[in-house]
N, C-alpha and C positions, 0 to 999 in steps of 0.2 A: 417559530418564524424561520421561513425559507427564502431564500435567492434562489432565484432560476436561470436555466442559460437554455434559450431555445435550441432545438436540436440541429440545426443548422448552422449553430453558431457556437465554434470551439475555440480552445486556447491556443495561442500562436506563441512562438520562442518570445521570451520575457528577459528582460537584463540579467545576467547574468547566470541564464540558462542556456547551455550551449549544445550543438548537435554534432553527430559524427555517424558519417553515414557508410564507414568504410567496415569489411570485414576483415580481419586480422587474425591467420591462424586459429579460425574457427571460431572466435569471439565477436558477441555481437556489439557494435556500438549503436547507441541510438540517434535517431535523425532529429528526434524534437523533444524538447522538455517541457513540462508543466508547471508552471508553478513553484519553482524549486526554490529555496533552498529547503530539503527535508530528505526522505529516501528516494526522491525521484533519479532517474540515472542522467547526471549531468557531472562528468568526471573530469573533463578537460576543457582547455579553449581551442577553439577551432585557429587562433592566432598565435599558440604554442605557448601560452601564459602557463604558468605552474599552475597542478592541481591543488585545488582547495584542500586544506586536512579536515575541516570538520563537515562532514554531511553523512549521511544513511542511505540505503537503500538496496540492499542485497544481502543475500546469503553467506555468511564468513564462517568457516569450520563445519559445513553442514555435508552433505551425501546426496548423490543423485536420489530423484525420487519419479514415482509413474503419478498418473494423472488420475488413475483410477484410486490413490489414495487420497487423494487430494481432489475429488471431482468438483468442488463448491472454487476451486481458486480458476480466475481469468486472467488473460494480460489484455490491458488497454495500449491501443496502437495506432498509430497514424496511418488510416488507408491510403493517403496520399503518398506514402513513402513507398507502396507497391508490395508490402509483404509486414506479416507479424513482427518478424526478426527484425527487419530494418526498422519499423515504425514504433515496438514496443518501448514503452517509459513507464507503466505503471503497473500494479498489479491491481485486485479486486474479487470479492466475494460475491457468489450466485447466493440471494436469499429468497429469490422466488424464480416463476418461468420468465420475467418480464424486468426484474430489477436487481441492480448488481451494486453492492456496498464500496464504498472508495474513500480515499481521503480526500478533502475539500482542494489540497493544495495540489492536487492531480489534475484538476479541471479549473482551476481558479488562476487566474495570472498573480504573480507575487504583486503587483500594486493594488489587489483587493477587489476592484471590479469585476465585472465579466470580461471576457477576453475577446479580440477580433475573430472574426471569420477564420480558419484554417482548413477547409475542405472535410471536416468531419471529424469524428471519433468511434472507433469500432471495438468490441471483444472479441478475443479469441477463448473459447471453450472449450473444452476437451480433448485437449493436445497436450502430452508432454514437450514437445519441442515446437519450438517458435518457428524452426525452419523447415523440418520433415514432418508434416501434420501427420497427426494419429487418426488413422480411420474413423470417421463419424465425428470429429470437431467441426464445431460450427463459426465461422465468422459472422458476426452480428453488428450491422450498426448501430450506434446509440441513437436515439431518437431525441433525447432530452436530458437533461442535469438540474439537479437540485442541490444547492448546499445550504448550511445554516447560518442563517444571517450573522449569528453572533459569532463567525470565524473570525480570528485573528491572526493574520499571517506571520504577526511578528510574535507573538508568542507561541502560537501554533493550538491554541486553545478552540475547542468546537471543530478541529478539522476533520469536518465529515460531509460527505457528498453521496448522494444518491444518483443512480443514471437509470433511464429506461429504456428498455432495447426496441428497436423496432419492431422486432418478431420475437416471438415466445422461443424459450431454448428448448421447450416440450409441450405436448398438448397432454390433456387428459392429467391422471395421476402423477404426480412427481415421483421421479425416479429415486431408489432408494442409495443410501449410503451404504453399501453392501461391499466394495472393493472390485466389484465389475464394472460398475457404471461409471463411467469418464464425464458426464455431466450429470449433477445433482444438486441440490440446496443445502443451504446450512441456515436455517431460518435463525433468527434474532430470538434468544431466550434471555431474559436479564436475570431472573432468578437463579437459573444453572449456570449463566455465567458468574453472578456472584457467590453461589455457594459453592463453586468447583475451581473458580479461577481467583478466590482471593489472597492476592498478594502476601498478607498480613498473616497466612495461616502457618503453622511449625506441624511438620518440615515445609519448605515451601512447595506450591504446585509445580510440574515440571510443564512447560507449554510447548508448542511446536509451531515453527512459522514455516513459511515456503515462499517460492516466488523463483524468478531469473534473475535476480540481482547480481551485482558485484559480487566475487568469490574473494576478494583481498580484503587486508586489513586496511583502513584509513586513519593515518597518513600511512600510505606504504608507497611501493613504486607504479607499476603498470597497472591500470584497473585490468578487472576478466571480466566479462560477459557471457555466461554460458547460454548456449541456446537450447539445452534441455533444465526442465523443471529440477529445483533441489530444495532440502529441508533439512532444518536443524532443530535439534532439541535443548532448551535452557531452561533454567529456575526463573520464575517470577520472583521479582526484587520487592521487599517491602517498601510503603507508601516513604515512610522516615526516611530509608536508608536510600533511596532516590531522590529525595526533596534534600538531602545532605549533600550528595554527589553534585546534584547540578546546583546548587548553591554557589559553588566555587566559580562557576561560570555566569551567575546572574539569570539562571533561567527557571522559571519558576514549574513546579510539575503542580498540575491542577488536577481538581476531582474527576475530569474528563480526561483523563489520562492512566496508564498502568504500566509499568518497567519491567522488562524481562533481560536477562543474561548480564553481560558486564563480569565485572571481579576479574577473577585469573584464568576463565575458561577459554577467553579467546572466540567466542561464539556469539553470532549478530546477525540482525540483518542488515543490509547495507544500501547502497546507492541501485535503485529499481526497483526496489522490493515494496516502496509506498504502497498504501492502499491495500494490501494482500492479507491473508488471514493470519490471526495469534490463536491457538486453539488449544483446549485440553482435555485429557479423557476422564470423562464422567462416571466410569464405573472401573472398580479393581476386581480380579483382573482387567485390565485395558484390552477393549476392543474397536481398534480403531479401523476405518473412519466412521464405522456407527454410533460409536459413544461420544464423538467431537462436539464439544461446547464452543463456540466462536466467542473469544474473551477480550478481542481486541484486532485492531489494524494498524500496519504498520505505518509510522510516522516520522520521529525522526529521533536523533543521538549526536552525541558529541564525537564525530568518526565513526569508525564502525571496527567493532571488538578493542575496543580502548579500555585498559583497566580501570575502573572505577567508575565507568561509564556507562549503564546501562543502557539499551534501546529503549525508546519510550514508543506506546502504542495508544491509541484512542481505545478509551474502554468501553465495551459494547455492555458493561454491568451498569453504567452510570445512567439513570433514569433521563437525563436529558438526551444523552445521544441515542438511547432505544425508541425513545419517544419519536426523535428526529425520523429514523429510519421507519419506525412502523406508522406514523402520520403522513409519508410520502410514497405509502402504498398507490399506486392506480392515479397518483396526482399528476395530472399531466403539466411539464415545466412550461414557463414564460420566460420571456426576455429577461433579464436580469436588470434591476438598476444601478447606476454609478454607486460608489462608493469611495471614500477616502480613501487619497493615495497612499501608498506602503512607505513609511517612515523608514529611514536608513536605521539598520542596526550597528548598536555601536559596540556593544560588548557582549552580545549574545553570539554565543559558536555551535550553535547548533546548526543542523543542515537536513532537509529532509530527505527522503528515502526515496526518492523516484526516479525515474530513469535520467541519466546523465544525458543531456542533449549535448 
């Protein structure tokens, strides 16, 4: 079941999601946020209020990366902001020439219904940097978006969305994941995701996440948003261990979720990484990016890189998530109907990992 948002109807700034348009010491601060609290880039208040301690959305403890190593990674941004760097708020994954997988909270207001017009939504594909664009990169408007009707903004369950682009990213045969192409798809493969990205295996598989999110742990001092792509490797966390960790803050870990990072490693995704990819190598020895399998999309966490709280991702191995993405291929979205208003969180302490506005 899908809820749809028309191409010209996009998400506006919502309560608790703040925007910051300034550039400080080469660090990008997002201008518009979409449906946080998760790992979207909303770090601090325009009114100078204290930054929340519980949110996720960017790479902490990682290193710089080239888009050729992650050619399926895109940045979501508000084209009205003037540039991808100033309007960036979430990540996404290319799954074919006209479709991008991302988190529902990146395109849906926290109130649950479809958002009001905000002048559109666009993706940047094929660029390592958000400011100095890589030659051959593409800025492509989003024609329409669809999210799973079962998406629950309180629990983050079914936090999945599919974007349809206005123009194909390529024509003819799909570019290969060969380390040279800067734009290439990473198709949905449920069987491979289950086989190679099973968090309950021993030893635990090692996964890699990428994005342009905050590089500082949360809670911490000032947020830091890089303009160049970063990536981080971290172990998957078993379902039981993750459920036990998040039970302490009464946050459910559902079958639509997979966990990674946490522990004593101090590596994680954070604010601004929401909707971006979590991948594993399916071959040994590894041959990235050609052997990457998409196992998750960045979703939320209790802070960023906090001990005993791994990052939580939308599980691509889950049949319901995969079915939504596959059934949405080529389906033209229409205006979404209203939904119940978002109830106030009382004891939930997770925040989504999209761009802080």
